[in-house]
A tleap script that builds the chain and sets N, CA, C and O, in Angstrom:
source leaprc.protein.ff14SB
mol = sequence {
  NMET PHE GLU ASN ASP GLU CYS LEU ASN CYS
  VAL ILE LYS ASP ARG TYR LEU SER LYS TYR
  VAL LEU SER LEU PRO MET HIE LYS TYR ARG
  LEU GLU VAL GLN GLY LYS TYR ASN GLU ARG
  GLY GLN PHE ASN ILE LYS LYS MET ARG ILE
  ILE ASN ILE ASP SER TYR ILE ALA ILE ILE
  GLY THR PRO CGLU
}
set mol.1.N position { 39.668 56.163 156.359 }
set mol.1.CA position { 40.145 56.154 156.685 }
set mol.1.C position { 39.995 56.253 158.223 }
set mol.1.O position { 39.100 56.838 158.832 }
set mol.2.N position { 41.427 55.318 158.916 }
set mol.2.CA position { 41.260 55.806 160.341 }
set mol.2.C position { 41.992 56.483 160.628 }
set mol.2.O position { 43.022 56.635 159.970 }
set mol.3.N position { 41.669 57.284 161.963 }
set mol.3.CA position { 42.923 57.639 162.823 }
set mol.3.C position { 42.540 57.398 164.348 }
set mol.3.O position { 41.522 57.585 165.016 }
set mol.4.N position { 43.325 57.089 164.502 }
set mol.4.CA position { 43.624 56.433 166.214 }
set mol.4.C position { 42.647 55.949 166.418 }
set mol.4.O position { 41.874 56.405 167.261 }
set mol.5.N position { 42.280 54.433 165.407 }
set mol.5.CA position { 40.815 53.343 165.792 }
set mol.5.C position { 40.054 53.770 164.785 }
set mol.5.O position { 39.706 53.061 163.841 }
set mol.6.N position { 39.677 55.295 164.990 }
set mol.6.CA position { 38.013 56.016 164.418 }
set mol.6.C position { 38.416 56.284 162.986 }
set mol.6.O position { 39.293 56.967 162.457 }
set mol.7.N position { 37.359 55.418 162.516 }
set mol.7.CA position { 36.328 56.709 160.688 }
set mol.7.C position { 37.362 57.327 160.553 }
set mol.7.O position { 38.153 57.608 161.454 }
set mol.8.N position { 37.435 57.549 159.608 }
set mol.8.CA position { 37.742 59.345 159.511 }
set mol.8.C position { 36.967 59.613 157.885 }
set mol.8.O position { 37.122 58.934 156.870 }
set mol.9.N position { 36.041 60.943 158.098 }
set mol.9.CA position { 35.860 60.526 156.606 }
set mol.9.C position { 36.062 61.906 155.710 }
set mol.9.O position { 35.800 63.083 155.960 }
set mol.10.N position { 36.602 61.296 154.637 }
set mol.10.CA position { 37.677 62.018 153.761 }
set mol.10.C position { 37.435 62.813 152.593 }
set mol.10.O position { 36.496 62.259 152.022 }
set mol.11.N position { 37.884 64.089 151.763 }
set mol.11.CA position { 36.766 63.619 149.909 }
set mol.11.C position { 38.369 64.100 149.649 }
set mol.11.O position { 39.152 64.931 150.109 }
set mol.12.N position { 38.349 62.913 148.490 }
set mol.12.CA position { 40.044 63.284 147.518 }
set mol.12.C position { 39.533 63.965 146.495 }
set mol.12.O position { 39.118 63.153 145.668 }
set mol.13.N position { 39.321 65.330 146.067 }
set mol.13.CA position { 39.110 65.967 144.738 }
set mol.13.C position { 39.066 65.482 143.521 }
set mol.13.O position { 38.215 65.343 142.643 }
set mol.14.N position { 41.137 65.065 143.800 }
set mol.14.CA position { 41.417 64.635 142.628 }
set mol.14.C position { 40.833 62.855 142.062 }
set mol.14.O position { 40.722 61.851 142.767 }
set mol.15.N position { 40.599 62.990 140.802 }
set mol.15.CA position { 40.354 60.856 140.671 }
set mol.15.C position { 41.435 60.341 140.623 }
set mol.15.O position { 41.734 59.264 141.139 }
set mol.16.N position { 42.323 61.241 139.836 }
set mol.16.CA position { 43.144 59.569 139.828 }
set mol.16.C position { 44.186 59.333 141.217 }
set mol.16.O position { 45.095 58.564 141.529 }
set mol.17.N position { 43.477 60.453 141.808 }
set mol.17.CA position { 44.139 60.330 143.810 }
set mol.17.C position { 43.102 59.336 144.029 }
set mol.17.O position { 43.439 58.360 144.699 }
set mol.18.N position { 41.772 59.392 143.551 }
set mol.18.CA position { 40.897 58.254 144.052 }
set mol.18.C position { 40.946 57.796 144.245 }
set mol.18.O position { 41.194 57.322 145.353 }
set mol.19.N position { 40.602 57.200 142.635 }
set mol.19.CA position { 40.944 55.847 142.104 }
set mol.19.C position { 42.731 55.151 142.572 }
set mol.19.O position { 42.706 53.965 142.904 }
set mol.20.N position { 43.264 55.411 142.580 }
set mol.20.CA position { 44.514 54.599 143.097 }
set mol.20.C position { 43.821 54.510 144.729 }
set mol.20.O position { 43.579 53.305 144.791 }
set mol.21.N position { 43.286 55.219 146.326 }
set mol.21.CA position { 43.102 55.212 146.912 }
set mol.21.C position { 42.601 53.744 147.046 }
set mol.21.O position { 43.217 52.759 147.454 }
set mol.22.N position { 40.985 53.887 146.476 }
set mol.22.CA position { 40.493 53.030 146.265 }
set mol.22.C position { 41.156 51.397 146.047 }
set mol.22.O position { 40.845 50.498 146.829 }
set mol.23.N position { 42.125 51.161 144.850 }
set mol.23.CA position { 42.695 49.722 144.529 }
set mol.23.C position { 43.431 50.200 145.438 }
set mol.23.O position { 44.156 50.988 144.830 }
set mol.24.N position { 43.690 50.225 146.440 }
set mol.24.CA position { 44.432 49.669 147.704 }
set mol.24.C position { 44.327 48.884 148.488 }
set mol.24.O position { 43.589 49.362 149.349 }
set mol.25.N position { 44.765 47.422 148.887 }
set mol.25.CA position { 43.779 46.247 149.713 }
set mol.25.C position { 43.830 46.880 151.046 }
set mol.25.O position { 44.918 47.057 151.594 }
set mol.26.N position { 42.719 47.230 151.600 }
set mol.26.CA position { 42.169 47.353 152.890 }
set mol.26.C position { 43.128 47.822 154.333 }
set mol.26.O position { 44.126 47.338 153.799 }
set mol.27.N position { 43.602 48.271 155.500 }
set mol.27.CA position { 43.911 47.803 156.102 }
set mol.27.C position { 45.262 47.283 156.472 }
set mol.27.O position { 45.630 46.864 157.570 }
set mol.28.N position { 46.210 47.430 154.893 }
set mol.28.CA position { 47.606 47.256 154.654 }
set mol.28.C position { 48.177 47.848 154.811 }
set mol.28.O position { 49.241 47.271 155.036 }
set mol.29.N position { 48.324 49.230 154.903 }
set mol.29.CA position { 49.501 50.423 153.881 }
set mol.29.C position { 48.792 51.361 154.994 }
set mol.29.O position { 47.577 51.432 155.179 }
set mol.30.N position { 50.054 52.246 155.878 }
set mol.30.CA position { 49.847 53.649 156.285 }
set mol.30.C position { 49.925 54.701 155.380 }
set mol.30.O position { 50.527 54.733 154.307 }
set mol.31.N position { 49.094 55.766 156.053 }
set mol.31.CA position { 49.550 56.931 154.603 }
set mol.31.C position { 49.683 58.294 156.003 }
set mol.31.O position { 49.494 58.553 157.191 }
set mol.32.N position { 50.105 58.734 154.828 }
set mol.32.CA position { 50.024 60.211 156.005 }
set mol.32.C position { 50.086 61.317 154.597 }
set mol.32.O position { 50.744 61.502 153.574 }
set mol.33.N position { 48.962 61.853 155.319 }
set mol.33.CA position { 47.838 62.945 154.766 }
set mol.33.C position { 47.952 63.878 155.310 }
set mol.33.O position { 47.821 63.893 156.533 }
set mol.34.N position { 48.321 65.320 154.398 }
set mol.34.CA position { 48.011 66.766 154.325 }
set mol.34.C position { 46.407 67.297 153.786 }
set mol.34.O position { 45.743 66.833 152.859 }
set mol.35.N position { 46.112 68.280 154.600 }
set mol.35.CA position { 44.777 68.671 154.544 }
set mol.35.C position { 44.147 69.615 155.256 }
set mol.35.O position { 44.707 70.407 156.013 }
set mol.36.N position { 42.595 69.534 154.960 }
set mol.36.CA position { 42.121 70.936 156.234 }
set mol.36.C position { 40.396 69.879 156.090 }
set mol.36.O position { 39.922 69.189 155.187 }
set mol.37.N position { 39.888 70.278 157.586 }
set mol.37.CA position { 38.180 70.488 157.706 }
set mol.37.C position { 38.000 71.174 157.234 }
set mol.37.O position { 38.487 72.274 157.495 }
set mol.38.N position { 36.873 70.884 155.851 }
set mol.38.CA position { 35.748 71.306 155.651 }
set mol.38.C position { 33.999 71.468 156.778 }
set mol.38.O position { 33.392 70.621 157.433 }
set mol.39.N position { 33.735 72.921 156.530 }
set mol.39.CA position { 32.443 72.890 156.685 }
set mol.39.C position { 31.044 72.161 156.880 }
set mol.39.O position { 30.054 72.728 157.344 }
set mol.40.N position { 31.070 71.232 156.591 }
set mol.40.CA position { 31.142 69.889 156.967 }
set mol.40.C position { 31.238 68.718 157.464 }
set mol.40.O position { 30.542 67.709 157.578 }
set mol.41.N position { 32.444 69.145 157.781 }
set mol.41.CA position { 33.600 68.346 158.865 }
set mol.41.C position { 34.173 67.371 158.237 }
set mol.41.O position { 34.773 66.463 158.812 }
set mol.42.N position { 34.047 67.467 157.087 }
set mol.42.CA position { 35.409 65.912 156.025 }
set mol.42.C position { 35.952 66.762 156.048 }
set mol.42.O position { 35.755 67.974 156.134 }
set mol.43.N position { 37.298 65.633 155.903 }
set mol.43.CA position { 38.454 66.051 156.248 }
set mol.43.C position { 39.018 65.799 154.435 }
set mol.43.O position { 39.056 64.705 153.871 }
set mol.44.N position { 39.463 67.354 153.720 }
set mol.44.CA position { 40.514 67.187 152.213 }
set mol.44.C position { 41.512 67.349 152.070 }
set mol.44.O position { 42.273 68.315 152.132 }
set mol.45.N position { 41.604 65.923 151.766 }
set mol.45.CA position { 43.195 65.627 151.306 }
set mol.45.C position { 43.445 66.230 150.184 }
set mol.45.O position { 42.893 66.200 149.084 }
set mol.46.N position { 44.641 66.961 150.734 }
set mol.46.CA position { 46.044 67.872 149.836 }
set mol.46.C position { 47.002 66.413 149.276 }
set mol.46.O position { 47.124 65.887 148.170 }
set mol.47.N position { 47.475 66.156 150.410 }
set mol.47.CA position { 48.927 65.380 149.950 }
set mol.47.C position { 48.751 64.196 150.569 }
set mol.47.O position { 48.501 63.946 151.748 }
set mol.48.N position { 48.935 63.385 149.485 }
set mol.48.CA position { 49.253 62.138 150.419 }
set mol.48.C position { 50.746 60.505 149.726 }
set mol.48.O position { 50.956 60.015 148.616 }
set mol.49.N position { 51.414 60.241 151.223 }
set mol.49.CA position { 51.970 59.791 151.537 }
set mol.49.C position { 51.664 58.250 151.779 }
set mol.49.O position { 50.739 57.926 152.524 }
set mol.50.N position { 52.731 56.980 150.917 }
set mol.50.CA position { 52.792 55.620 151.930 }
set mol.50.C position { 53.908 55.702 153.026 }
set mol.50.O position { 54.897 56.400 152.799 }
set mol.51.N position { 53.827 55.244 153.815 }
set mol.51.CA position { 53.947 54.458 154.746 }
set mol.51.C position { 55.536 53.853 154.310 }
set mol.51.O position { 56.688 54.138 153.984 }
set mol.52.N position { 54.513 52.748 154.613 }
set mol.52.CA position { 55.349 51.738 154.397 }
set mol.52.C position { 55.335 50.596 153.440 }
set mol.52.O position { 54.933 49.482 153.777 }
set mol.53.N position { 55.954 50.989 151.759 }
set mol.53.CA position { 56.252 50.244 150.522 }
set mol.53.C position { 56.747 49.141 151.081 }
set mol.53.O position { 57.500 48.732 151.964 }
set mol.54.N position { 55.600 48.630 149.711 }
set mol.54.CA position { 55.904 46.456 149.286 }
set mol.54.C position { 56.446 46.559 148.440 }
set mol.54.O position { 56.791 47.706 148.157 }
set mol.55.N position { 56.872 45.376 147.478 }
set mol.55.CA position { 56.441 44.894 146.335 }
set mol.55.C position { 55.664 45.908 145.492 }
set mol.55.O position { 55.956 46.803 144.699 }
set mol.56.N position { 54.407 45.314 146.072 }
set mol.56.CA position { 52.741 45.788 145.635 }
set mol.56.C position { 53.031 47.166 144.814 }
set mol.56.O position { 53.252 47.292 143.610 }
set mol.57.N position { 52.962 48.159 145.830 }
set mol.57.CA position { 53.287 49.141 145.588 }
set mol.57.C position { 54.493 49.776 144.283 }
set mol.57.O position { 54.207 50.369 143.243 }
set mol.58.N position { 55.253 49.563 144.572 }
set mol.58.CA position { 56.920 49.304 143.617 }
set mol.58.C position { 56.525 49.531 142.583 }
set mol.58.O position { 56.714 50.511 141.863 }
set mol.59.N position { 55.523 47.981 142.327 }
set mol.59.CA position { 54.846 47.601 141.249 }
set mol.59.C position { 54.015 48.648 140.229 }
set mol.59.O position { 54.288 49.130 139.130 }
set mol.60.N position { 52.777 48.769 141.206 }
set mol.60.CA position { 51.875 50.061 140.617 }
set mol.60.C position { 52.110 51.321 140.511 }
set mol.60.O position { 51.473 52.087 139.787 }
set mol.61.N position { 53.434 51.742 141.528 }
set mol.61.CA position { 54.442 52.110 141.249 }
set mol.61.C position { 52.697 54.269 142.225 }
set mol.61.O position { 51.489 54.506 142.239 }
set mol.62.N position { 53.989 54.936 142.695 }
set mol.62.CA position { 53.084 55.596 143.623 }
set mol.62.C position { 52.301 57.142 142.719 }
set mol.62.O position { 52.713 57.677 141.690 }
set mol.63.N position { 51.130 57.508 143.538 }
set mol.63.CA position { 51.131 58.709 142.413 }
set mol.63.C position { 52.015 60.580 142.637 }
set mol.63.O position { 52.640 61.102 143.561 }
set mol.64.N position { 51.798 60.817 141.916 }
set mol.64.CA position { 52.787 61.758 142.093 }
set mol.64.C position { 51.905 63.462 142.091 }
set mol.64.O position { 52.558 64.495 142.234 }
savepdb mol mol.pdb
quit
């Protein structure tokens, strides 16, 4: 993930959500995430929302 054109080190604990994120094309979607940093400086994602939904996302759906 990128924040202000800087790479952000993220951790996703939910396997389904991580597979979903990895299946998305690079640099095409904007994500809104919520979470907090751990002691290693990694951002732990708790909630995620796709901001710019298009026809591809409408077909594969969004994680609940």
